[in-house]
Structure formats: structure tokens, C-alpha cells
MDTraj code that builds the backbone (N, CA, C; nanometers):
import mdtraj as md
import numpy as np

residues = "MET ALA GLY THR GLY ALA ALA ILE VAL GLY MET PHE LEU VAL LEU SER MET VAL MET MET PRO SER CYS LEU ALA THR VAL TYR THR VAL GLY ASP SER SER GLY TRP THR SER GLY VAL ASP TYR SER THR TRP THR SER GLY LYS THR PHE ALA VAL GLY ASP SER LEU VAL PHE ASN TYR GLY SER GLY HIS THR VAL ASP GLU VAL SER GLY SER ASP TYR LYS THR CYS THR VAL GLY ASN SER ILE THR SER ASP SER SER GLY ALA THR THR ILE PRO LEU LYS ALA ALA GLY THR ARG TYR PHE ILE CYS ALA VAL VAL GLY HIS CYS GLY MET GLY MET LYS LEU SER VAL ASN VAL VAL GLY SER GLY SER THR ALA ALA PRO SER THR LYS GLY SER PRO SER PRO ALA THR SER GLY SER ASN SER THR VAL THR SER PRO ALA VAL THR THR PRO SER SER THR GLY VAL ASP ASN SER LEU SER THR SER PRO VAL VAL ALA LEU TRP SER ILE CYS VAL THR TRP VAL ALA ILE CYS VAL LEU VAL LEU SER".split()
xyz = np.array([
    [15.2730, -15.9063, 9.2361],
    [15.3659, -15.8163, 9.1715],
    [15.2946, -15.7247, 9.0739],
    [15.1886, -15.7786, 9.0074],
    [15.1142, -15.6969, 8.9116],
    [15.0469, -15.5802, 8.9819],
    [15.0012, -15.5984, 9.1036],
    [14.9374, -15.4907, 9.1798],
    [15.0361, -15.3801, 9.2114],
    [15.1610, -15.4157, 9.2406],
    [15.2632, -15.3167, 9.2695],
    [15.2934, -15.2328, 9.1457],
    [15.3036, -15.2970, 9.0305],
    [15.3300, -15.2253, 8.9054],
    [15.2175, -15.1297, 8.8717],
    [15.0947, -15.1745, 8.8909],
    [14.9799, -15.0883, 8.8624],
    [14.9774, -14.9692, 8.9572],
    [15.0140, -14.9928, 9.0831],
    [15.0180, -14.8829, 9.1801],
    [15.1244, -14.7812, 9.1414],
    [15.2384, -14.8305, 9.0955],
    [15.3464, -14.7402, 9.0540],
    [15.3018, -14.6587, 8.9331],
    [15.2389, -14.7249, 8.8355],
    [15.1894, -14.6546, 8.7173],
    [15.0875, -14.5491, 8.7587],
    [14.9959, -14.5865, 8.8456],
    [14.8943, -14.4929, 8.8922],
    [14.9553, -14.3726, 8.9613],
    [15.0530, -14.3964, 9.0492],
    [15.1190, -14.2858, 9.1194],
    [15.1937, -14.1977, 9.0204],
    [15.2591, -14.2570, 8.9217],
    [15.3337, -14.1808, 8.8231],
    [15.2406, -14.0940, 8.7391],
    [15.1279, -14.1519, 8.6967],
    [15.0336, -14.0754, 8.6155],
    [14.9724, -13.9601, 8.6945],
    [14.9379, -13.9840, 8.8212],
    [14.8836, -13.8768, 8.9044],
    [14.9885, -13.7676, 8.9221],
    [15.1120, -13.8053, 8.9514],
    [15.2200, -13.7084, 8.9674],
    [15.2417, -13.6299, 8.8379],
    [15.2353, -13.6977, 8.7258],
    [15.2521, -13.6306, 8.5971],
    [15.1419, -13.5293, 8.5718],
    [15.0204, -13.5658, 8.6050],
    [14.9082, -13.4744, 8.5843],
    [14.9167, -13.3536, 8.6769],
    [14.9673, -13.3732, 8.7979],
    [14.9814, -13.2628, 8.8924],
    [15.0916, -13.1681, 8.8476],
    [15.2003, -13.2229, 8.7961],
    [15.3140, -13.1403, 8.7564],
    [15.2922, -13.0706, 8.6226],
    [15.2121, -13.1244, 8.5340],
    [15.1960, -13.0705, 8.4002],
    [15.1464, -12.9258, 8.3987],
    [15.0444, -12.8874, 8.4786],
    [15.0006, -12.7473, 8.4720],
    [15.1109, -12.6473, 8.5035],
    [15.2005, -12.6792, 8.5964],
    [15.3081, -12.5853, 8.6272],
    [15.4056, -12.5730, 8.5111],
    [15.4172, -12.6761, 8.4309],
    [15.5032, -12.6694, 8.3131],
    [15.4421, -12.5813, 8.2057],
    [15.3108, -12.5663, 8.2079],
    [15.2435, -12.4900, 8.1042],
    [15.2364, -12.3405, 8.1349],
    [15.2738, -12.3002, 8.2548],
    [15.2699, -12.1585, 8.2906],
    [15.3727, -12.0808, 8.2096],
    [15.3377, -11.9575, 8.1774],
    [15.4270, -11.8707, 8.1021],
    [15.4739, -11.7574, 8.1920],
    [15.5998, -11.7247, 8.1837],
    [15.6560, -11.6119, 8.2569],
    [15.6804, -11.5007, 8.1554],
    [15.6138, -11.3887, 8.1761],
    [15.6247, -11.2753, 8.0850],
    [15.7146, -11.1683, 8.1457],
    [15.8186, -11.1283, 8.0740],
    [15.9004, -11.0158, 8.1157],
    [15.8350, -10.8894, 8.0617],
    [15.7845, -10.8078, 8.1525],
    [15.7105, -10.6876, 8.1139],
    [15.8018, -10.5951, 8.0332],
    [15.7567, -10.5593, 7.9138],
    [15.8351, -10.4735, 7.8257],
    [15.9470, -10.5447, 7.7531],
    [15.9546, -10.6769, 7.7667],
    [16.0615, -10.7575, 7.7064],
    [16.1982, -10.6993, 7.7431],
    [16.2854, -10.6775, 7.6452],
    [16.4214, -10.6315, 7.6763],
    [16.4258, -10.4873, 7.7263],
    [16.3217, -10.4089, 7.6992],
    [16.3173, -10.2706, 7.7505],
    [16.2897, -10.2671, 7.8995],
    [16.2157, -10.3639, 7.9480],
    [16.1826, -10.3695, 8.0897],
    [16.0724, -10.2723, 8.1281],
    [16.0660, -10.2420, 8.2568],
    [15.9664, -10.1520, 8.3151],
    [16.0309, -10.0147, 8.3250],
    [16.0005, -9.9293, 8.2287],
    [16.0623, -9.7975, 8.2195],
    [15.9715, -9.7035, 8.1425],
    [16.0009, -9.5761, 8.1465],
    [15.9216, -9.4826, 8.0668],
    [15.9613, -9.4942, 7.9203],
    [15.8680, -9.4573, 7.8323],
    [15.8946, -9.4630, 7.6892],
    [15.8531, -9.5928, 7.6230],
    [15.7904, -9.6845, 7.6973],
    [15.7443, -9.8107, 7.6409],
    [15.5913, -9.8070, 7.6379],
    [15.5335, -9.8498, 7.5277],
    [15.3878, -9.8571, 7.5169],
    [15.3438, -9.9958, 7.5642],
    [15.3000, -10.0035, 7.6888],
    [15.2650, -10.1326, 7.7472],
    [15.1351, -10.1889, 7.6924],
    [15.0476, -10.1050, 7.6377],
    [14.9266, -10.1591, 7.5747],
    [14.9651, -10.2338, 7.4470],
    [15.0660, -10.1849, 7.3755],
    [15.1163, -10.2571, 7.2586],
    [15.1849, -10.3857, 7.3025],
    [15.2585, -10.3788, 7.4137],
    [15.3285, -10.4975, 7.4637],
    [15.2293, -10.6087, 7.4975],
    [15.1130, -10.5755, 7.5556],
    [15.0152, -10.6785, 7.5921],
    [14.9406, -10.7327, 7.4713],
    [14.9417, -10.6579, 7.3603],
    [14.8678, -10.6978, 7.2415],
    [14.9109, -10.8370, 7.1941],
    [14.8136, -10.9228, 7.1744],
    [14.8421, -11.0576, 7.1252],
    [14.8801, -11.1572, 7.2331],
    [14.8894, -11.1135, 7.3565],
    [14.9235, -11.2041, 7.4670],
    [14.7971, -11.2402, 7.5432],
    [14.7880, -11.3631, 7.5862],
    [14.6802, -11.4061, 7.6738],
    [14.7427, -11.4464, 7.8061],
    [14.7066, -11.3754, 7.9104],
    [14.7595, -11.4010, 8.0440],
    [14.6627, -11.4938, 8.1160],
    [14.7148, -11.6036, 8.1690],
    [14.6297, -11.7040, 8.2325],
    [14.6693, -11.7242, 8.3784],
    [14.5740, -11.7746, 8.4551],
    [14.6020, -11.8096, 8.5939],
    [14.7200, -11.9067, 8.5943],
    [14.8179, -11.8814, 8.6780],
    [14.9393, -11.9629, 8.6853],
    [15.0585, -11.8965, 8.6175],
    [15.0334, -11.8028, 8.5265],
    [15.1418, -11.7283, 8.4640],
    [15.2001, -11.6285, 8.5635],
    [15.3118, -11.5670, 8.5275],
    [15.3746, -11.4647, 8.6119],
    [15.4191, -11.3468, 8.5263],
    [15.4191, -11.2298, 8.5883],
    [15.4743, -11.1097, 8.5268],
    [15.6048, -11.0781, 8.5974],
    [15.7106, -11.0537, 8.5220],
    [15.8392, -11.0153, 8.5787],
    [15.8682, -10.8721, 8.5356],
    [15.8830, -10.7842, 8.6328],
    [15.9160, -10.6443, 8.6078],
    [16.0641, -10.6258, 8.6393],
    [16.1433, -10.5853, 8.5410],
    [16.2845, -10.5524, 8.5611],
    [16.3001, -10.4026, 8.5393],
    [16.3618, -10.3322, 8.6354],
    [16.3685, -10.1867, 8.6279],
    [16.4835, -10.1350, 8.7123],
    [16.5243, -10.0149, 8.6809],
    [16.6322, -9.9505, 8.7536],
    [16.5813, -9.8737, 8.8737],
    [16.6754, -9.8167, 8.9498],
    [16.6361, -9.7366, 9.0653],
    [16.5583, -9.6152, 9.0150],
    [16.4728, -9.5650, 9.0991],
    [16.3906, -9.4523, 9.0592],
    [16.2564, -9.4927, 9.0010],
    [16.2241, -9.6220, 9.0062],
    [16.0942, -9.6723, 8.9610],
    [16.0368, -9.7642, 9.0673],
    [15.9061, -9.7864, 9.0607],
    [15.8391, -9.8816, 9.1483],
    [15.7414, -9.9637, 9.0652],
    [15.6974, -10.0742, 9.1219],
    [15.5863, -10.1512, 9.0666],
    [15.4799, -10.1520, 9.1754],
    [15.3708, -10.0828, 9.1490],
    [15.2605, -10.0758, 9.2446],
    [15.1367, -10.1349, 9.1804],
    [15.0748, -10.2304, 9.2487],
    [14.9450, -10.2780, 9.2025],
    [14.8405, -10.1857, 9.2615],
    [14.7486, -10.1406, 9.1775],
    [14.6492, -10.0423, 9.2197],
    [14.5096, -10.0849, 9.1739],
    [14.4101, -10.0134, 9.2209],
    [14.2721, -10.0372, 9.1783],
    [14.2524, -9.9849, 9.0367],
    [14.1424, -10.0237, 8.9753],
    [14.1109, -9.9767, 8.8408],
    [14.0969, -9.8260, 8.8334],
    [14.0343, -9.7657, 8.9351],
    [14.0168, -9.6199, 8.9319],
    [14.1496, -9.5480, 8.9522],
    [14.2368, -9.5995, 9.0395],
    [14.3692, -9.5385, 9.0584],
    [14.4552, -9.5559, 8.9335],
    [14.4380, -9.6663, 8.8634],
    [14.5086, -9.6892, 8.7376],
    [14.4660, -9.5847, 8.6341],
    [14.3360, -9.5668, 8.6220],
    [14.2823, -9.4756, 8.5212],
    [14.3280, -9.3323, 8.5449],
    [14.3345, -9.2899, 8.6725],
    [14.3698, -9.1516, 8.7057],
    [14.5166, -9.1341, 8.7454],
    [14.5935, -9.2453, 8.7449],
    [14.7346, -9.2426, 8.7881],
    [14.7484, -9.1885, 8.9309],
    [14.6576, -9.2295, 9.0181],
    [14.6625, -9.1883, 9.1580],
    [14.7607, -9.2758, 9.2341],
    [14.8547, -9.2138, 9.3037],
    [14.9521, -9.2869, 9.3849],
    [14.9152, -9.2724, 9.5328],
    [14.9646, -9.3631, 9.6145],
    [14.9420, -9.3561, 9.7584],
    [14.8398, -9.4551, 9.8112],
    [14.7675, -9.5234, 9.7220],
    [14.6653, -9.6206, 9.7644],
    [14.6993, -9.7614, 9.7162],
    [14.8251, -9.7926, 9.7023],
    [14.8668, -9.9188, 9.6408],
    [14.8195, -10.0402, 9.7184],
    [14.7848, -10.1447, 9.6436],
    [14.7528, -10.2744, 9.7027],
    [14.8835, -10.3406, 9.7454],
    [14.9839, -10.3368, 9.6574],
    [15.1199, -10.3815, 9.6874],
    [15.2157, -10.2846, 9.6206],
    [15.3383, -10.2807, 9.6705],
    [15.4390, -10.1925, 9.6123],
    [15.5768, -10.2558, 9.6295],
    [15.6603, -10.2391, 9.5272],
    [15.7971, -10.2897, 9.5358],
    [15.8885, -10.1970, 9.4572],
    [16.0107, -10.1809, 9.5061],
    [16.1093, -10.0976, 9.4369],
    [16.2447, -10.1668, 9.4319],
    [16.2443, -10.3001, 9.4352],
    [16.3681, -10.3781, 9.4416],
    [16.4451, -10.3818, 9.3099],
    [16.3786, -10.3536, 9.1990],
    [16.4431, -10.3624, 9.0685],
    [16.4102, -10.4903, 8.9943],
    [16.3565, -10.5887, 9.0654],
    [16.3155, -10.7159, 9.0045],
    [16.1939, -10.7664, 9.0819],
    [16.0778, -10.7505, 9.0227],
    [15.9527, -10.7858, 9.0900],
    [15.8799, -10.8911, 9.0091],
    [15.8445, -11.0013, 9.0727],
    [15.7669, -11.1057, 9.0075],
    [15.6274, -11.1082, 9.0688],
    [15.5274, -11.1006, 8.9823],
    [15.3880, -11.1036, 9.0257],
    [15.3248, -11.2315, 8.9719],
    [15.2934, -11.3276, 9.0597],
    [15.2220, -11.4468, 9.0133],
    [15.0756, -11.4125, 8.9883],
    [15.0231, -11.4581, 8.8779],
    [14.8831, -11.4338, 8.8438],
    [14.8016, -11.5515, 8.8957],
    [14.7472, -11.5358, 9.0150],
    [14.6829, -11.6468, 9.0867],
    [14.5331, -11.6570, 9.0643],
    [14.4701, -11.5508, 9.0152],
    [14.3247, -11.5517, 8.9993],
    [14.2863, -11.4790, 8.8711],
    [14.1723, -11.5174, 8.8160],
    [14.1207, -11.4510, 8.6966],
    [14.0726, -11.3109, 8.7328],
    [14.0800, -11.2215, 8.6374],
    [14.0364, -11.0838, 8.6575],
    [14.1394, -10.9873, 8.6022],
    [14.1074, -10.8595, 8.6086],
    [14.1987, -10.7583, 8.5571],
    [14.2890, -10.7091, 8.6686],
    [14.4179, -10.7007, 8.6384],
    [14.5180, -10.6523, 8.7339],
    [14.5778, -10.5242, 8.6767],
    [14.6035, -10.4271, 8.7662],
    [14.6514, -10.2955, 8.7259],
    [14.7819, -10.2628, 8.7975],
    [14.8812, -10.2149, 8.7219],
    [15.0118, -10.1811, 8.7767],
    [15.0546, -10.0443, 8.7255],
    [15.1169, -9.9667, 8.8132],
    [15.1711, -9.8362, 8.7745],
    [15.3068, -9.8179, 8.8407],
    [15.3844, -9.7234, 8.7894],
    [15.5021, -9.6755, 8.8606],
    [15.4516, -9.5593, 8.9449],
    [15.4754, -9.5653, 9.0769],
    [15.4209, -9.4651, 9.1687],
    [15.5090, -9.3415, 9.1824],
    [15.6195, -9.3354, 9.1090],
    [15.7006, -9.2140, 9.1100],
    [15.6194, -9.1056, 9.0384],
    [15.6071, -8.9913, 9.1007],
    [15.5223, -8.8849, 9.0483],
    [15.5556, -8.8546, 8.9022],
    [15.4520, -8.8578, 8.8182],
    [15.4663, -8.8272, 8.6766],
    [15.4924, -8.9467, 8.5872],
    [15.5450, -9.0561, 8.6409],
    [15.5811, -9.1711, 8.5566],
    [15.4584, -9.2399, 8.4978],
    [15.3543, -9.2593, 8.5776],
    [15.2320, -9.3231, 8.5275],
    [15.1736, -9.2393, 8.4146],
    [15.1686, -9.1088, 8.4340],
    [15.1160, -9.0185, 8.3320],
    [15.1957, -9.0229, 8.2028],
    [15.3241, -9.0622, 8.2118],
    [15.4084, -9.0755, 8.0922],
    [15.4010, -9.2159, 8.0331],
    [15.3084, -9.2991, 8.0848],
    [15.2862, -9.4306, 8.0242],
    [15.3342, -9.5500, 8.1029],
    [15.3935, -9.5305, 8.2218],
    [15.4374, -9.6461, 8.3005],
    [15.3189, -9.7028, 8.3768],
    [15.2307, -9.7666, 8.2994],
    [15.1123, -9.8308, 8.3560],
    [15.0807, -9.9527, 8.2724],
    [15.0350, -10.0559, 8.3388],
    [15.0086, -10.1828, 8.2723],
    [14.8794, -10.2414, 8.3270],
    [14.7933, -10.2829, 8.2359],
    [14.6688, -10.3499, 8.2707],
    [14.6691, -10.4849, 8.2016],
    [14.6471, -10.5929, 8.2768],
    [14.6403, -10.7256, 8.2162],
    [14.5120, -10.7949, 8.2599],
    [14.4480, -10.8590, 8.1636],
    [14.3298, -10.9381, 8.1915],
    [14.3748, -11.0824, 8.2065],
    [14.3565, -11.1384, 8.3250],
    [14.3979, -11.2759, 8.3536],
    [14.2767, -11.3655, 8.3364],
    [14.2890, -11.4633, 8.2480],
    [14.1789, -11.5561, 8.2243],
    [14.2017, -11.6840, 8.3032],
    [14.0919, -11.7469, 8.3425],
    [14.0998, -11.8745, 8.4124],
    [14.1263, -11.9859, 8.3141],
    [14.1454, -12.1055, 8.3643],
    [14.1734, -12.2187, 8.2766],
    [14.0530, -12.2460, 8.1884],
    [14.0809, -12.2717, 8.0613],
    [13.9761, -12.3019, 7.9653],
    [13.9108, -12.1791, 7.9051],
    [13.9454, -12.0601, 7.9514],
    [13.8867, -11.9377, 7.8977],
    [13.9776, -11.8794, 7.7915],
    [13.9192, -11.8012, 7.7032],
    [13.9998, -11.7266, 7.6081],
    [13.9485, -11.5849, 7.6059],
    [14.0404, -11.4913, 7.6133],
    [14.0046, -11.3498, 7.6072],
    [14.1263, -11.2713, 7.5648],
    [14.1019, -11.1602, 7.4996],
    [14.2132, -11.0737, 7.4601],
    [14.2612, -10.9971, 7.5810],
    [14.3922, -10.9735, 7.5933],
    [14.4420, -10.8960, 7.7051],
    [14.3890, -10.7533, 7.6985],
    [14.3673, -10.6966, 7.8165],
    [14.3157, -10.5600, 7.8176],
    [14.4279, -10.4611, 7.7955],
    [14.3890, -10.3387, 7.7577],
    [14.4868, -10.2338, 7.7368],
    [14.4514, -10.1156, 7.8243],
    [14.5058, -9.9988, 7.7913],
    [14.4885, -9.8810, 7.8751],
    [14.3451, -9.8297, 7.8804],
    [14.2585, -9.8664, 7.7900],
    [14.1254, -9.8095, 7.7833],
    [14.0265, -9.8716, 7.8788],
    [13.9439, -9.7917, 7.9406],
    [13.8300, -9.8298, 8.0225],
    [13.8562, -9.9438, 8.1192],
    [13.9405, -9.9245, 8.2187],
    [13.9635, -10.0307, 8.3148],
    [13.8401, -10.0541, 8.4010],
    [13.8226, -10.1786, 8.4421],
    [13.7166, -10.2116, 8.5359],
    [13.7783, -10.2235, 8.6745],
    [13.6982, -10.2326, 8.7809],
    [13.7546, -10.2386, 8.9154],
    [13.8487, -10.3570, 8.9313],
    [13.9473, -10.3396, 9.0168],
    [14.0454, -10.4460, 9.0401],
    [13.9776, -10.5644, 9.1065],
    [14.0299, -10.6823, 9.0793],
    [13.9777, -10.8024, 9.1390],
    [14.0086, -10.8013, 9.2877],
    [13.9070, -10.8218, 9.3686],
    [13.9310, -10.8226, 9.5126],
    [13.9934, -10.9541, 9.5522],
    [14.0774, -10.9496, 9.6516],
    [14.1425, -11.0693, 9.7022],
    [14.2540, -11.1197, 9.6138],
    [14.3058, -11.0396, 9.5240],
    [14.4136, -11.0856, 9.4368],
    [14.5476, -11.0427, 9.4961],
    [14.5882, -11.1149, 9.5984],
    [14.7142, -11.0835, 9.6660],
    [14.8324, -11.1152, 9.5771],
    [14.9379, -11.0376, 9.5923],
    [15.0583, -11.0587, 9.5137],
    [15.1742, -11.0931, 9.6046],
    [15.2599, -11.1790, 9.5563],
    [15.3811, -11.2115, 9.6268],
    [15.4965, -11.1554, 9.5472],
    [15.5872, -11.0878, 9.6125],
    [15.6999, -11.0267, 9.5437],
    [15.8225, -11.1121, 9.5698],
    [15.8828, -11.1623, 9.4608],
    [16.0030, -11.2439, 9.4708],
    [16.0973, -11.2047, 9.3595],
    [16.2180, -11.2571, 9.3652],
    [16.3137, -11.2303, 9.2580],
    [16.2998, -11.3360, 9.1508],
    [16.3018, -11.2972, 9.0220],
    [16.2853, -11.3940, 8.9142],
    [16.4129, -11.4724, 8.8892],
    [16.3945, -11.5972, 8.8496],
    [16.5069, -11.6805, 8.8089],
    [16.4564, -11.7789, 8.7050],
    [16.3974, -11.7266, 8.5983],
    [16.3342, -11.8113, 8.4993],
    [16.3612, -11.7597, 8.3590],
    [16.3354, -11.8453, 8.2605],
    [16.3446, -11.8057, 8.1211],
    [16.2133, -11.7399, 8.0813],
    [16.2207, -11.6323, 8.0049],
    [16.1005, -11.5573, 7.9701],
    [16.0818, -11.5514, 7.8197],
    [15.9582, -11.5239, 7.7748],
    [15.9368, -11.5114, 7.6309],
    [16.0216, -11.3992, 7.5724],
    [16.0667, -11.4167, 7.4525],
    [16.1536, -11.3165, 7.3908],
    [16.0731, -11.2071, 7.3242],
    [16.1381, -11.0966, 7.2926],
    [16.0705, -10.9848, 7.2280],
    [16.0415, -11.0129, 7.0814],
    [16.0918, -11.1235, 7.0284],
    [16.0676, -11.1565, 6.8890],
    [15.9311, -11.2205, 6.8698],
    [15.8606, -11.2458, 6.9787],
    [15.7303, -11.3100, 6.9695],
    [15.7397, -11.4609, 6.9768],
    [15.8609, -11.5166, 6.9815],
    [15.8781, -11.6591, 6.9943],
    [15.8725, -11.6928, 7.1421],
    [15.7855, -11.7834, 7.1782],
    [15.7664, -11.8188, 7.3183],
    [15.8688, -11.9233, 7.3584],
    [15.9595, -11.8866, 7.4494],
    [16.0630, -11.9789, 7.4962],
    [16.0211, -12.0532, 7.6218],
    [15.8967, -12.0398, 7.6637],
    [15.8523, -12.1042, 7.7864],
    [15.8311, -12.2530, 7.7632],
    [15.8042, -12.3234, 7.8731],
    [15.7821, -12.4667, 7.8646],
    [15.6449, -12.5006, 7.8081],
    [15.5652, -12.4019, 7.7745],
    [15.4314, -12.4300, 7.7242],
    [15.4299, -12.4516, 7.5731],
    [15.5447, -12.4495, 7.5084],
    [15.5466, -12.4705, 7.3646],
    [15.5095, -12.6151, 7.3335],
    [15.4436, -12.6368, 7.2213],
    [15.3880, -12.7676, 7.1898],
    [15.4916, -12.8800, 7.1780],
    [15.6143, -12.8599, 7.1279],
    [15.7089, -12.9712, 7.1244],
    [15.7418, -13.0245, 7.2637],
    [15.7499, -12.9368, 7.3625],
    [15.7794, -12.9820, 7.4985],
    [15.6629, -13.0620, 7.5530],
    [15.5420, -13.0140, 7.5309],
    [15.4233, -13.0860, 7.5774],
    [15.4141, -13.2216, 7.5089],
    [15.4392, -13.2249, 7.3786],
    [15.4337, -13.3510, 7.3045],
    [15.5389, -13.4490, 7.3557],
    [15.6598, -13.4005, 7.3793],
    [15.7664, -13.4865, 7.4305],
    [15.7303, -13.5403, 7.5682],
    [15.6753, -13.4534, 7.6530],
    [15.6346, -13.4955, 7.7879],
    [15.5281, -13.6045, 7.7780],
    [15.4315, -13.5880, 7.6908],
    [15.3254, -13.6873, 7.6747],
    [15.3816, -13.8209, 7.6273],
    [15.4758, -13.8157, 7.5343],
    [15.5382, -13.9387, 7.4852],
    [15.6139, -14.0090, 7.5974],
    [15.6887, -13.9341, 7.6759],
    [15.7643, -13.9925, 7.7873],
    [15.6719, -14.0580, 7.8882],
    [15.5648, -13.9901, 7.9254],
    [15.4695, -14.0458, 8.0222],
    [15.4093, -14.1747, 7.9680],
    [15.3740, -14.1758, 7.8402],
    [15.3153, -14.2947, 7.7789],
    [15.4147, -14.4102, 7.7790],
    [15.5402, -14.3866, 7.7405],
    [15.6401, -14.4931, 7.7367],
    [15.6707, -14.5478, 7.8754],
    [15.6789, -14.4611, 7.9740],
    [15.7035, -14.5090, 8.1098],
    [15.5886, -14.5964, 8.1566],
    [15.4664, -14.5538, 8.1285],
    [15.3495, -14.6340, 8.1689],
    [15.3502, -14.7703, 8.1004],
    [15.3821, -14.7734, 7.9699],
    [15.3879, -14.9006, 7.8965],
    [15.4973, -14.9904, 7.9535],
    [15.6158, -14.9351, 7.9804],
    [15.7266, -15.0131, 8.0353],
    [15.6920, -15.0718, 8.1712],
    [15.6304, -14.9928, 8.2562],
    [15.5952, -15.0429, 8.3891],
    [15.4911, -15.1531, 8.3774],
    [15.3936, -15.1384, 8.2881],
    [15.2930, -15.2423, 8.2704],
    [15.3533, -15.3705, 8.2141],
    [15.4453, -15.3594, 8.1197],
    [15.5086, -15.4764, 8.0592],
    [15.5970, -15.5481, 8.1629],
    [15.6665, -15.4721, 8.2450],
    [15.7571, -15.5321, 8.3428],
    [15.6866, -15.5878, 8.4654],
    [15.5603, -15.5502, 8.4853],
    [15.4928, -15.5993, 8.6065],
    [15.4197, -15.7267, 8.5845],
])
top = md.Topology()
chain = top.add_chain()
for i, resn in enumerate(residues, 1):
    res = top.add_residue(resn, chain, resSeq=i)
    for name in ("N", "CA", "C"):
        top.add_atom(name, md.element.get_by_symbol(name[0]), res)
traj = md.Trajectory(xyz[None], top)
């Protein structure tokens, strides 16, 4: 019976470790309550944020706008027509699957030039770096495919308070729960 309890504890701990990274991902609503529109300074919006592999960007926008991922040179010059991906659904979610700089523009003529452009530096696990802004983009990361889906998640607020599951009280509570379950299973086996 003791072997069964240990196996259950082991399976639970492995499952907990596998699930924990997904709980730590942050979903960022681009432009917060303003969304993806002209008149927003997206370099200011990225200021103070660290985008990590596993996080997602959610673009909310009205008709007459697009979200196009482009190369660094197309971002810098606001060149349209060479998009890596493009969406005009009004709700675009971009999972950040790999480290590197990602570039997004609105491909409607003139919108990028009026500031509808976003550059984010995605760091890998364990790395720390400041998010990039509009200045001096480097080439886009090759092989950084994007999946476009509709968002259905809670996002950080514009007040700077992070409402995601990565906040420390949630992590602490999760750790306490995992520890208590492991202790209970060991005591009962």
C-alpha cells in the first residue's frame, strides 16, 4: 500500500510541475482599455513590461484595422504587403512561443505611420530584459509562427496591477496546496 501512495504522490507532483508554468503565463491586452487603435503610444504601453515565452498578446480592435506581424525592416519603414501573419477579426491573440523580438503593425495604409505599431522583446525562461520600443528594431525572429484565436481570458489592468495567475499570492497558495496534498497522501499510505 505504501508503494501505491508514493506513486500517487509522485504522479501528483509531476502533474503539478507540468501545470505550474501555464499558470505563470501572463496575457497582455495590447493598449489596455484603449485596445489596438490609432492615438495610443505603444512604446509607452510596453514600458515596464517583460514579455516571456508562454505569455500572449491580445489585440482588441474595431473594423478598419488589422494586426499584421512583420519583419523588423518592414516595421521600421511601415511597409505593408509582406506580412508574416495577418488578421482583421477584431480580436487577435498572439501566443509568444519563442524568445526574440516580434513586430506588429496595422496594415491599413497610414495607420502604422500614425503609431499603430508594436515591438515586443520576448525573453526565454530565466532571462531578464527590458521590453523593446519603437527605436532600432532588429530582424524578426525566424520560425516564430503565430496562431490566431479569440481571447477568453483575464488580462492585466491598465492600472499596472497584474490580475494574471502569476501573482505571488496565487503561486504561494498553489505551493501550499501541493505540499499539504503530498503530506496527506504520505500520512495515509
